[in-house]
C-alpha positions as CSV (number, residue, x, y, z in Angstrom):
1,M,-9.8,17.1,4.5
2,Q,-8.7,17.1,8.1
3,G,-11.9,15.3,9.0
4,H,-10.6,12.2,7.2
5,I,-7.4,11.9,9.2
6,E,-9.1,9.2,11.4
7,L,-9.5,7.0,8.4
8,L,-5.9,7.2,7.5
9,R,-4.9,6.6,11.1
10,D,-7.1,3.5,11.3
11,L,-5.6,2.1,8.1
12,C,-2.0,2.7,9.1
13,L,-2.3,1.4,12.6
14,A,-4.0,-1.8,11.6
15,P,-1.3,-4.5,11.4
16,G,-1.1,-6.3,8.1
17,P,2.2,-7.8,6.8
18,T,1.9,-9.8,3.6
19,G,-0.2,-12.9,4.3
20,F,-1.7,-11.3,7.4
21,E,-3.8,-8.5,5.9
22,A,-7.1,-9.3,7.6
23,P,-7.1,-6.5,10.2
24,V,-6.5,-3.9,7.5
25,Q,-9.2,-5.4,5.2
26,E,-11.6,-5.2,8.0
27,V,-11.1,-1.4,8.2
28,V,-11.7,-1.2,4.5
29,R,-14.9,-3.3,4.7
30,R,-16.3,-1.2,7.6
31,R,-15.6,2.1,5.8
32,L,-17.3,0.8,2.6
33,T,-20.4,-0.5,4.4
34,P,-22.6,2.5,3.3
35,F,-22.2,1.3,-0.3
36,G,-23.0,-2.4,0.4
37,T,-21.2,-5.6,1.4
38,A,-17.7,-5.8,0.1
39,A,-16.8,-9.0,-1.7
40,G,-13.6,-11.0,-1.2
41,D,-11.7,-14.1,-2.1
42,P,-9.7,-16.8,-0.1
43,L,-6.4,-14.9,-0.8
44,G,-7.8,-11.9,1.1
45,N,-8.5,-9.5,-1.7
46,V,-11.4,-7.2,-1.0
47,W,-13.5,-5.2,-3.5
48,L,-16.7,-3.2,-3.9
49,E,-18.2,-1.2,-6.8
50,V,-20.4,1.8,-7.0
51,G,-22.2,3.2,-10.0
52,P,-24.5,1.7,-12.7
53,A,-24.3,-2.0,-13.1
54,D,-24.2,-1.9,-16.9
55,G,-21.4,0.7,-17.1
56,A,-17.8,0.2,-18.2
57,L,-15.7,-1.2,-15.3
58,V,-13.0,1.1,-13.9
59,V,-10.9,-0.5,-11.2
60,V,-8.9,1.6,-8.7
61,A,-6.5,-0.6,-6.8
62,A,-4.3,-0.2,-3.8
63,H,-2.5,-2.9,-1.7
64,A,-3.3,-3.7,1.9
65,D,-0.1,-5.4,3.0
66,Q,3.0,-3.8,4.6
67,I,6.6,-4.9,5.1
68,G,7.4,-6.7,8.3
69,L,9.0,-9.8,9.8
70,I,8.0,-13.3,10.8
71,V,9.2,-15.4,13.7
72,T,11.2,-18.4,12.5
73,H,12.7,-19.7,15.8
74,V,12.7,-19.3,19.6
75,D,15.9,-20.1,21.3
76,E,16.5,-21.6,24.8
77,Q,16.9,-18.1,26.3
78,G,13.7,-16.9,24.8
79,F,15.1,-14.7,22.0
80,L,13.3,-14.7,18.6
81,S,14.9,-15.3,15.3
82,V,13.1,-13.6,12.4
83,E,13.1,-13.3,8.6
84,R,11.8,-10.4,6.6
85,I,8.5,-10.1,4.9
86,G,9.0,-7.8,1.9
87,G,11.6,-5.1,1.7
88,L,12.6,-4.5,5.3
89,A,16.2,-3.6,5.5
90,P,18.3,-5.3,8.3
91,L,19.7,-2.0,9.4
92,L,16.2,-1.0,10.6
93,V,16.1,-3.8,13.2
94,P,18.7,-3.1,16.0
95,G,17.2,-1.0,18.8
96,R,13.8,-0.6,17.2
97,R,10.5,-1.2,18.8
98,F,8.4,-4.0,17.3
99,V,5.1,-5.8,18.0
100,V,4.8,-9.6,17.6
101,H,1.2,-10.3,16.7
102,G,0.5,-13.5,18.7
103,R,-2.6,-15.5,19.1
104,K,-3.2,-14.1,22.6
105,G,-2.6,-10.5,21.6
106,P,0.3,-8.1,20.7
107,V,3.7,-8.7,22.3
108,A,6.2,-5.8,22.6
109,A,9.7,-6.5,21.3
110,V,13.0,-4.8,20.7
111,G,15.5,-5.6,18.0
112,G,18.8,-6.9,19.3
113,R,22.3,-7.3,18.0
114,K,25.9,-7.8,19.2
115,P,27.1,-4.9,21.4
116,S,28.7,-2.2,19.3
117,H,32.0,-2.0,21.2
118,I,32.9,-5.6,20.4
119,I,32.1,-5.3,16.7
120,P,35.3,-4.8,14.6
121,M,35.6,-1.1,13.5
122,E,35.4,-2.0,9.8
123,E,32.0,-3.7,10.4
124,R,30.3,-1.0,12.5
125,R,29.1,1.0,9.5
126,T,27.2,-1.9,8.0
127,A,24.1,-3.7,9.4
128,P,24.4,-7.3,10.3
129,E,22.3,-9.8,8.4
130,L,19.0,-10.8,10.0
131,H,20.4,-14.2,11.0
132,E,22.9,-12.3,13.2
133,Q,20.0,-10.3,14.9
134,F,17.1,-11.2,17.1
135,L,14.1,-9.9,18.9
136,D,13.9,-9.6,22.7
137,I,10.5,-9.9,24.3
138,G,11.9,-10.0,27.8
139,A,11.1,-13.7,28.2
140,D,12.7,-15.8,30.9
141,G,13.6,-18.7,28.6
142,R,12.0,-20.6,25.7
143,A,9.0,-22.0,27.5
144,A,8.0,-18.5,28.8
145,A,8.4,-17.1,25.3
146,L,6.3,-19.8,23.7
147,E,3.4,-18.9,26.0
148,R,3.2,-15.6,24.3
149,V,4.5,-16.1,20.8
150,A,4.8,-18.9,18.2
151,V,6.8,-19.7,15.1
152,G,5.0,-18.1,12.2
153,D,3.7,-15.0,14.1
154,P,4.0,-11.8,12.1
155,V,5.9,-8.8,13.3
156,T,5.5,-5.1,12.5
157,F,7.1,-1.9,13.6
158,A,5.5,-0.6,16.8
159,P,2.5,1.4,15.7
160,E,2.5,5.1,16.1
161,F,0.8,7.9,14.1
162,V,2.2,11.4,14.4
163,E,1.2,14.7,12.7
164,L,4.5,16.4,12.2
165,S,2.7,19.6,11.2
166,P,-0.9,20.2,10.1
167,G,-1.7,17.7,7.4
168,V,1.8,16.1,7.3
169,V,1.7,12.7,8.9
170,A,4.5,10.2,9.9
171,T,3.6,6.6,10.5
172,Q,4.3,3.0,9.5
173,A,2.6,1.5,6.4
174,L,1.7,4.6,4.5
175,D,2.9,2.4,1.7
176,D,0.2,1.6,0.8
177,R,-2.4,2.6,3.3
178,G,-2.2,6.0,1.7
179,G,-3.3,4.3,-1.5
180,L,-6.1,2.6,0.4
181,Y,-7.2,5.9,1.8
182,A,-7.3,7.5,-1.7
183,M,-9.1,4.5,-3.1
184,I,-11.8,4.6,-0.4
185,R,-12.2,8.4,-0.7
186,A,-12.4,8.1,-4.5
187,L,-15.4,5.7,-4.1
188,E,-17.0,8.0,-1.6
189,L,-16.6,11.1,-3.9
190,Y,-17.8,9.2,-6.9
191,A,-20.9,7.9,-5.1
192,E,-21.8,11.5,-4.3
193,H,-22.1,12.3,-8.1
194,P,-21.9,9.0,-10.0
195,G,-21.1,8.9,-13.7
196,A,-21.8,6.3,-16.3
197,V,-19.2,3.8,-15.3
198,R,-18.9,1.3,-12.5
199,L,-16.0,2.3,-10.2
200,M,-14.6,-0.6,-8.3
201,G,-12.4,-0.1,-5.3
202,L,-9.9,-3.1,-5.0
203,A,-7.7,-3.7,-1.9
204,T,-5.2,-6.3,-2.9
205,V,-2.9,-8.5,-0.9
206,H,0.6,-10.0,-1.3
207,E,1.9,-7.0,-3.2
208,E,5.1,-6.6,-1.1
209,T,6.3,-10.1,-1.9
210,T,4.7,-11.8,-5.0
211,F,1.9,-9.5,-6.3
212,M,-0.2,-12.6,-6.0
213,G,-3.4,-10.8,-5.0
214,A,-3.4,-8.7,-8.2
215,R,-2.2,-11.7,-10.3
216,A,-5.1,-13.8,-9.2
217,L,-7.7,-11.2,-10.2
218,A,-6.1,-9.7,-13.3
219,R,-7.9,-11.9,-15.8
220,R,-11.0,-12.6,-13.7
221,L,-12.0,-9.0,-13.3
222,R,-11.8,-8.1,-17.0
223,P,-11.9,-4.4,-16.3
224,D,-12.0,-1.7,-19.1
225,V,-9.7,0.6,-17.1
226,V,-7.3,0.1,-14.2
227,V,-5.9,2.8,-12.0
228,V,-3.2,1.6,-9.5
229,L,-2.3,3.7,-6.5
230,D,1.0,3.2,-4.7
231,G,3.7,5.1,-2.9
232,D,6.4,6.9,-4.9
233,F,9.8,8.0,-3.5
234,C,10.1,11.8,-2.9
235,S,13.2,13.6,-4.1
236,D,12.7,16.7,-2.0
237,T,15.0,15.8,0.9
238,P,18.8,16.1,1.3
239,A,19.0,12.3,1.1
240,A,18.7,11.8,-2.7
241,S,18.4,13.8,-5.8
242,A,15.7,13.7,-8.5
243,K,18.3,12.2,-10.8
244,E,19.1,9.4,-8.4
245,L,15.4,8.6,-7.9
246,A,14.6,8.7,-11.6
247,G,12.3,11.7,-11.4
248,E,11.3,14.7,-9.3
249,V,8.6,14.0,-6.8
250,K,7.7,16.5,-4.0
251,L,5.4,16.4,-1.1
252,G,2.5,18.8,-1.6
253,A,2.7,18.7,-5.4
254,G,-0.1,16.2,-5.9
255,P,-0.4,12.7,-7.3
256,V,2.3,11.4,-9.6
257,I,1.2,10.5,-13.1
258,S,3.4,7.8,-14.4
259,R,4.3,7.8,-18.1
260,G,5.9,4.9,-19.9
261,A,5.6,1.2,-19.6
262,G,3.4,1.3,-16.6
263,S,0.6,3.4,-18.1
264,N,-1.6,3.7,-21.2
265,E,-0.6,6.9,-23.0
266,R,-4.2,7.9,-23.8
267,L,-5.3,7.4,-20.2
268,C,-2.2,9.3,-19.0
269,A,-3.2,12.2,-21.1
270,L,-6.8,12.1,-20.0
271,A,-5.7,12.1,-16.3
272,R,-3.4,15.1,-16.9
273,G,-6.2,16.9,-18.7
274,V,-8.7,16.1,-15.9
275,A,-6.3,17.4,-13.3
276,A,-5.9,20.7,-15.1
277,D,-9.7,21.0,-15.6
278,E,-10.4,20.3,-11.9
279,G,-7.6,22.5,-10.6
280,L,-5.8,19.6,-9.0
281,P,-2.0,19.6,-8.6
282,C,-0.2,16.7,-10.3
283,Q,3.3,15.6,-11.1
284,V,4.7,13.5,-14.0
285,K,7.4,10.8,-13.7
286,A,8.8,8.6,-16.4
287,Y,8.8,4.8,-16.1
288,P,10.8,3.1,-18.8
289,G,10.1,-0.4,-17.5
290,E,8.2,-2.2,-14.8
291,T,6.6,-0.2,-12.0
292,S,7.1,-2.7,-9.2
293,T,3.5,-2.2,-8.3
294,D,0.3,-4.2,-8.9
295,A,0.0,-2.5,-12.2
296,D,2.6,-4.9,-13.6
297,E,0.1,-7.7,-13.0
298,L,-3.3,-6.0,-13.5
299,M,-2.4,-4.7,-16.9
300,A,-2.3,-8.4,-18.0
301,A,-6.1,-8.1,-18.1
302,G,-5.7,-6.1,-21.3
303,A,-7.2,-3.0,-19.8
304,A,-6.0,0.6,-20.3
305,T,-3.9,1.0,-17.1
306,L,-2.7,4.1,-15.3
307,T,-0.1,4.0,-12.4
308,V,-0.5,6.9,-10.0
309,G,2.1,7.5,-7.3
310,L,1.5,9.0,-3.9
311,P,4.5,11.2,-2.8
312,M,6.1,9.7,0.2
313,R,9.4,10.1,2.1
314,Y,11.3,7.3,3.8
315,M,9.3,4.4,2.4
316,H,9.9,1.0,3.9
317,S,11.0,2.5,7.2
318,P,9.3,2.7,10.6
319,F,8.1,6.2,9.8
320,E,7.0,7.1,6.3
321,V,5.8,10.7,5.7
322,A,3.0,11.9,3.4
323,R,0.7,14.9,3.1
324,L,-3.1,14.5,3.5
325,D,-3.7,17.0,0.7
326,D,-1.7,14.8,-1.8
327,L,-3.8,11.8,-0.8
328,E,-7.1,13.7,-1.1
329,A,-6.1,15.2,-4.4
330,T,-5.4,11.7,-5.7
331,A,-8.9,10.6,-4.6
332,R,-10.5,13.6,-6.3
333,L,-8.5,12.9,-9.5
334,V,-9.6,9.2,-9.6
335,A,-13.2,10.1,-9.1
336,A,-13.1,12.8,-11.8
337,V,-11.2,10.5,-14.2
338,A,-14.0,7.9,-13.8
339,R,-16.7,10.4,-14.5
340,R,-14.8,11.7,-17.6
341,I,-14.4,8.1,-18.9
342,G,-18.1,7.7,-18.6
343,E,-18.7,11.0,-20.5
344,E,-16.3,10.2,-23.3
345,G,-17.2,6.6,-23.8
346,G,-15.1,4.4,-26.1
347,W,-13.3,2.6,-23.2
348,T,-15.4,-0.6,-23.1
349,G,-13.5,-3.8,-23.9
350,A,-14.6,-7.3,-24.5
351,R,-17.3,-9.1,-22.5
352,R,-16.3,-9.3,-18.9
353,S,-17.2,-11.6,-16.0
354,R,-17.1,-10.5,-12.4
355,P,-15.0,-12.3,-9.8
356,G,-16.5,-15.7,-9.1
357,E,-18.3,-15.9,-12.4
358,E,-17.3,-18.2,-15.2
359,R,-15.5,-16.6,-18.2
360,P,-16.5,-17.6,-21.7
């Protein structure tokens, strides 16, 4: 498992806020090269399938985009105004290191705000709104800044990848590069011993904002089964209880099988049975309503859908934390579920068309 840490590092350090996912998708394409040329669409979605061409279609999906910022204005002093892309909390900006991804290359930046000692005492415990903050790139005026950055440039947290202890990593964008890792590894594992179904790996875009990538493909793919991989908040820190987070999720306890509105109950039972048969750890969490993942869009295809969470701490922050063995167990579970579906049969739906083909 340790041998695949480079894949996770490459995925997490590739910049890709919503709408700017191309660098991440290039990592995905390169890794999938041994299985053929990955397909894509103008939105930026990328997919590739392995297995028999006439088998039922099982799609395993993870999203490529991460939260970030976007430059909206450059003032006369050369400071940058920004707005959020996705769920980046304003309290994470002051004093943080960022990278503006300009046309000429990355530009280092620091989040700025009003000095603390002149902020009224009652306001010091709250973060100012983004319009009260700015990014500092050390520019000597607006003209100098515009030589390096432009309105519309995406911004991410400064990339860093740290192994806190063997197999426990802290980095930006684990949500959902951990899902991409598990998706890619699932295809690799399945290709070693393919079953009777086609297993498609799908890297979607725009999940953090509109779910547009998944929405665009939901009805075009016409899969028989969909498995969506995304981060799930851990409850194993002093910060929040399992009750507050609507379920107990721990690092090292394996993938999180979601039960409820976000998953087909038969498929959920199959996944839990496969985990037991394969000796894979897994956790179960209840979802009474929407999952806030691509599953909410992809299940519109009418396919049996399963949402699988990846245990993560501190999601939507500069350093999210996950365990490699959880990600690898997720990949092994997906590959084994695909093989079991092929063995059991009975999952094939109506006639499908592949992306780019006309539907009847």
